C-alpha positions in Angstrom: 79.1 -15.0 -26.8 81.8 -12.8 -28.7 80.9 -10.9 -31.6 83.3 -9.1 -33.7 82.5 -7.2 -37.0 84.5 -4.9 -39.0 83.9 -2.8 -42.5 83.8 0.2 -44.0 80.7 1.0 -42.1 81.7 -0.7 -39.0 84.2 1.0 -36.9 85.3 -1.4 -35.2 88.6 -4.2 -35.6 89.7 -5.2 -38.6 89.0 -9.2 -38.8 91.4 -9.0 -42.1 91.6 -9.0 -46.0 89.0 -9.8 -48.1 90.2 -10.9 -51.0 88.0 -11.6 -54.8 86.7 -15.2 -54.8 86.8 -16.0 -58.7 87.3 -19.8 -58.6 84.0 -22.2 -58.5 81.8 -19.5 -59.1 79.2 -20.0 -61.1 79.3 -18.2 -65.0 77.0 -15.2 -65.0 76.7 -14.5 -68.5 74.1 -16.6 -71.0 75.6 -17.9 -73.8 74.0 -17.1 -77.8 71.6 -19.6 -78.7 73.5 -21.1 -81.2 71.2 -23.4 -84.0 72.9 -26.8 -84.2 72.7 -28.5 -87.8 70.4 -31.8 -88.1 71.4 -35.3 -88.3 69.6 -36.5 -91.5 69.6 -39.8 -93.0 68.8 -40.3 -96.6 67.6 -43.8 -97.7 66.4 -44.0 -101.5 67.9 -47.1 -104.4 68.4 -44.9 -106.5 72.5 -43.7 -106.9 71.2 -40.4 -109.0 68.5 -39.6 -106.3 70.7 -40.5 -103.2 73.5 -37.8 -104.8 70.5 -34.9 -105.3 69.5 -35.4 -101.4 73.2 -35.4 -100.1 74.0 -32.8 -102.0 70.9 -30.4 -100.7 71.3 -31.8 -96.6 75.0 -30.4 -97.0 74.6 -27.5 -98.6 72.3 -26.6 -96.1 75.0 -27.1 -93.5 73.1 -30.4 -92.0 75.5 -33.4 -91.9 73.8 -36.3 -93.9 74.4 -40.3 -94.0 73.1 -42.5 -96.7 71.7 -46.2 -97.1 70.9 -48.1 -100.1 68.0 -50.0 -98.8 65.5 -50.2 -96.0 67.9 -52.9 -94.0 70.5 -50.9 -94.3 68.9 -48.1 -92.9 67.4 -49.9 -89.9 71.0 -50.4 -88.6 72.2 -46.7 -89.4 69.4 -45.4 -87.4 70.2 -48.0 -84.1 74.0 -47.0 -84.8 73.1 -43.2 -84.9 69.8 -42.5 -84.4 69.8 -39.8 -86.6 67.1 -36.6 -85.9 65.7 -36.8 -89.8 65.5 -39.6 -92.2 64.0 -39.0 -95.6 63.2 -42.4 -97.6 62.0 -43.4 -100.3 58.8 -45.6 -100.4 59.5 -48.5 -103.1 63.0 -50.2 -102.1 63.1 -54.0 -102.3 63.5 -55.7 -98.9 62.5 -53.4 -96.4 61.0 -50.3 -97.7 60.5 -46.9 -96.7 56.7 -47.8 -95.3 58.4 -50.8 -93.0 61.3 -48.4 -92.1 59.1 -45.9 -91.0 56.9 -48.2 -88.6 60.0 -50.0 -87.5 61.5 -46.4 -86.7 58.4 -45.5 -85.0 58.1 -48.5 -83.0 61.9 -47.9 -81.5 62.0 -44.3 -80.0 62.0 -43.6 -76.7 62.8 -39.8 -75.7 63.9 -38.8 -78.8 62.1 -37.9 -82.1 63.0 -38.6 -85.5 61.6 -36.0 -88.2 60.5 -38.9 -90.8 59.8 -37.7 -95.0 58.4 -39.8 -97.2 60.0 -39.4 -101.5 57.3 -40.4 -103.6 56.1 -40.2 -107.3 54.0 -37.3 -108.0 50.7 -40.0 -108.6 51.2 -42.4 -105.3 48.5 -40.1 -103.5 48.0 -43.2 -101.8 51.2 -44.4 -100.5 50.9 -41.0 -98.7 48.3 -40.6 -97.1 49.1 -44.6 -96.1 52.9 -43.1 -95.4 51.6 -40.0 -92.7 49.3 -42.9 -91.1 52.9 -45.1 -90.2 54.0 -42.7 -88.5 56.2 -40.2 -91.3 55.8 -36.4 -90.4 56.3 -35.3 -94.4 56.0 -36.0 -98.1 58.5 -34.9 -101.3 57.3 -36.0 -104.6 60.3 -37.0 -107.1 62.5 -36.1 -108.8 63.7 -34.5 -105.6 63.6 -30.8 -106.1 66.6 -29.6 -103.9 65.4 -26.1 -102.8 61.9 -27.7 -101.8 64.3 -30.4 -99.6 65.9 -27.3 -97.8 62.6 -25.8 -96.7 61.4 -29.2 -95.0 64.7 -29.1 -93.0 63.7 -25.9 -91.9 60.0 -27.3 -90.7 62.0 -29.9 -89.2 64.1 -28.3 -87.1 61.7 -26.5 -85.6 59.7 -29.6 -84.8 62.8 -32.1 -83.5 64.1 -28.5 -80.7 60.7 -28.7 -79.6 60.4 -32.6 -79.1 63.8 -32.0 -77.0 62.3 -29.6 -75.1 58.8 -31.2 -74.5 61.6 -34.9 -73.4 63.4 -32.4 -71.4 60.3 -31.4 -69.6 58.9 -34.1 -69.0 62.1 -36.0 -67.2 62.5 -32.6 -65.0 58.8 -33.3 -64.0 59.6 -37.4 -63.0 62.6 -36.4 -61.6 60.3 -34.3 -59.4 57.6 -36.2 -59.1 59.8 -38.7 -57.8 61.3 -36.2 -55.5 58.5 -34.9 -54.1 57.2 -38.6 -53.1 61.1 -39.3 -51.6 60.1 -35.7 -49.7 56.5 -37.2 -49.1 57.9 -40.0 -47.4 60.1 -38.6 -45.1 58.3 -36.6 -44.1 54.9 -38.6 -43.1 58.2 -41.2 -41.4 59.7 -38.2 -39.7 55.2 -36.7 -38.1 54.8 -40.1 -37.9 56.6 -40.8 -34.7 56.0 -38.2 -32.1 52.6 -38.2 -33.4 52.4 -42.3 -32.3 54.2 -41.4 -29.3 52.0 -38.2 -28.1 48.6 -40.9 -28.8 50.4 -43.8 -26.9 50.4 -41.3 -23.5 47.3 -39.9 -24.1 46.3 -43.7 -23.7 47.8 -44.4 -21.0 47.0 -41.1 -19.6 43.5 -41.8 -20.2 44.0 -45.5 -18.8 45.2 -44.3 -15.2 43.3 -41.3 -14.6 42.9 -40.9 -11.2 42.8 -38.3 -7.9 46.3 -41.0 -6.9 47.4 -41.4 -10.0 51.2 -39.3 -10.4 51.2 -40.7 -13.3 49.2 -38.2 -15.6 51.6 -35.1 -14.4 54.7 -36.9 -16.3 52.8 -38.2 -19.2 51.7 -34.0 -20.3 55.5 -33.2 -20.0 55.6 -35.9 -22.4 53.0 -35.2 -24.7 53.6 -31.7 -24.6 57.5 -32.6 -25.9 55.8 -35.0 -28.8 53.6 -31.5 -29.9 56.1 -29.2 -29.5 58.9 -31.5 -31.8 56.3 -31.8 -34.4 55.3 -28.2 -34.3 59.0 -26.8 -35.0 58.8 -29.7 -37.5 56.0 -28.1 -39.5 57.0 -24.9 -38.8 60.6 -26.0 -40.7 58.1 -27.4 -43.2 56.6 -24.1 -44.2 59.1 -21.9 -44.1 61.3 -24.8 -46.8 57.9 -24.3 -48.8 57.6 -20.9 -48.9 60.8 -20.2 -50.0 61.6 -19.4 -53.8 59.0 -17.1 -56.2 59.7 -13.8 -56.4 62.3 -12.3 -54.7 62.4 -8.9 -53.3 65.7 -7.5 -53.5 67.9 -4.4 -51.5 71.1 -3.7 -50.0 71.7 -5.7 -47.3 74.9 -4.7 -44.7 76.3 -8.6 -44.0 77.3 -6.8 -40.1 74.3 -5.4 -39.2 71.8 -8.8 -40.7 74.4 -11.4 -38.2 74.2 -8.3 -36.1 70.5 -9.4 -36.3 70.5 -13.0 -36.4 73.0 -13.3 -33.4 70.5 -11.2 -30.6 68.3 -13.4 -31.8 70.3 -16.6 -31.4 71.8 -15.2 -27.9 70.7 -17.3 -25.4 72.0 -20.5 -27.6 75.9 -19.0 -28.6 76.1 -17.4 -24.8 75.4 -21.6 -23.9 77.8 -22.9 -26.4 80.4 -20.2 -25.1 80.4 -19.0 -29.4 82.4 -16.6 -31.3 80.3 -15.1 -34.3 83.5 -12.8 -36.4 82.0 -11.1 -39.6 83.1 -9.0 -41.9 81.5 -6.7 -43.5 80.4 -6.5 -46.5 76.9 -5.3 -48.6 75.1 -7.1 -50.8 71.9 -6.8 -53.0 69.5 -9.9 -52.2 66.3 -10.2 -50.6 66.9 -9.3 -47.2 64.2 -11.9 -45.4 65.6 -14.7 -47.6 69.3 -14.1 -46.5 68.3 -13.9 -42.9 67.3 -16.9 -42.7 70.2 -18.4 -44.1 72.2 -17.1 -41.9 70.5 -17.9 -39.5 70.5 -21.8 -40.0 73.8 -22.0 -41.2 75.0 -20.2 -37.3 72.3 -22.9 -35.9 73.9 -25.4 -37.1 77.3 -24.0 -36.3 76.3 -24.4 -32.6 74.6 -27.3 -32.3 77.1 -29.7 -35.3 79.7 -28.5 -32.6 82.8 -31.3 -31.6 82.5 -31.9 -27.7 84.4 -29.3 -25.9 85.5 -27.0 -28.7 84.1 -23.9 -28.5 82.4 -22.5 -31.9 84.2 -20.3 -33.4 82.1 -19.2 -36.6 83.3 -16.5 -39.3 81.5 -14.8 -41.8 82.2 -12.5 -44.7 81.0 -11.7 -48.1 83.1 -11.3 -51.2 82.4 -9.5 -55.2 82.6 -11.8 -58.0 83.1 -11.4 -61.8 78.6 -11.7 -61.8 77.8 -11.5 -58.0 78.8 -11.8 -54.9 79.3 -15.0 -52.6 78.5 -15.2 -48.7 80.8 -17.5 -46.7 79.6 -19.0 -43.5 82.8 -20.2 -41.6 83.1 -23.1 -38.2 85.3 -25.1 -36.6 82.8 -28.0 -35.4 82.3 -31.4 -36.9 82.1 -31.0 -40.1 80.6 -33.5 -43.2 82.2 -36.1 -44.8 82.5 -36.1 -48.4 80.3 -38.8 -49.1 77.4 -37.2 -47.1 77.8 -33.9 -48.8 75.4 -34.0 -51.5 73.0 -35.8 -49.1 73.1 -33.2 -46.6 71.2 -29.9 -48.7 68.5 -32.6 -49.5 65.3 -31.9 -47.5 64.8 -33.8 -44.4 68.2 -35.9 -44.7 70.1 -36.3 -41.2 73.6 -37.9 -41.0 72.0 -39.4 -37.2 75.7 -39.2 -35.9 76.8 -40.1 -32.2 76.0 -36.5 -29.9 74.3 -34.5 -32.9 70.8 -33.1 -31.5 67.1 -34.1 -32.5 66.3 -32.1 -35.7 64.4 -31.8 -39.1 67.4 -32.3 -41.7 65.7 -28.6 -43.8 67.9 -26.2 -42.4 71.1 -27.1 -45.6 68.3 -27.2 -47.9 66.1 -24.2 -46.6 70.6 -22.7 -47.5 70.3 -24.3 -51.0 67.0 -23.4 -52.1 67.5 -19.5 -51.4 70.7 -19.9 -52.9 68.6 -21.3 -56.3 66.1 -18.2 -56.1 68.9 -16.1 -56.2 69.6 -17.9 -59.2 72.8 -19.7 -57.6 74.0 -22.0 -55.7 75.5 -23.9 -52.5 78.3 -25.0 -52.3 80.1 -27.4 -49.0 84.1 -27.6 -47.9 84.3 -29.5 -45.3 86.9 -32.5 -43.3 85.6 -34.5 -40.7 86.1 -33.3 -37.3 87.8 -29.8 -39.2 85.2 -27.6 -39.8 82.3 -26.7 -42.8 83.1 -23.4 -44.6 79.1 -23.5 -47.1 79.4 -21.0 -49.3 76.2 -19.1 -51.6 76.8 -18.2 -54.7 74.6 -15.2 -55.3 74.7 -13.7 -58.8 74.0 -10.2 -59.9 74.5 -9.8 -55.0 77.3 -7.5 -55.5 76.0 -4.1 -54.9 
């Protein structure tokens, strides 16, 4: 194994010049939360009331759509899906009550805030309208100030519904990913477990003083058990990533040297060389060690036949943090597979690939996310891979 490091804290052979890596970096500066105008549909068969309501809505800074009856309002609703509907109750054809019920029946993930326009003595109508799904009501003749204040509440309610819809969508996605992940784990553990139990049964059947097979069976059983233990260890390691980080100042060269010491046997067997340009960053040292170890291990495991692995590791400052890059000259990853390989338990099953759990890159991606960043892969088949960990706020 050949080891090279360079940098201000390591007086060794200089390996190259570090450039600033700005392209493709995530933006660390958050933008101020802006208040978006509402889309408001006003429905009234009285032209004067319609103009008053439209003026009040637009004066409050919102977009206003109009309709003169329930049927026209329903068509407009289907086309534009407004945030708020302000509708008169008494209209020919489809009245406000029927429009309210129709909108509620058609809603999916979005939510429309519905206000009823009713007369002063229409208390029973108001109650029926609220039971039909309305959120609020305003008495006629319409007071523009009252409508504007009601729109403030409507904005708050619709914003909360959007946040809830987003959270539910994220939860559904998480549940689907969890189900897929569980299925993969069950499949991958079932195979060695089936092998293990099968050979245990054979050993029981062939037990006897003159039978030499049990020794062979024990060897196969041990291999299967070790494979299962390795998978469990990798799963536990993957599950432990994230949570609260313990950030500290890290020398990339020192970190890489510690990792290569642990992986020395595999590096020596592969004839691999590791070169590192020193860089100081602030990150969780335990998680960064896991990431570097996985990436170096992958570079050895997925090397090209008859080609000695060359692994280059560097770190660079960015405008809002740092990026750590690990490059190799191995098999590479096809473009269509780059998104898949960061999913837990996904393996490419290429000819000559060693057995693995499919958690190495997934763990590295999780580590980047835990630091508020991301993992990017640049690769060409049979021409090596570069994995970049973008870490906002990690520049020392």
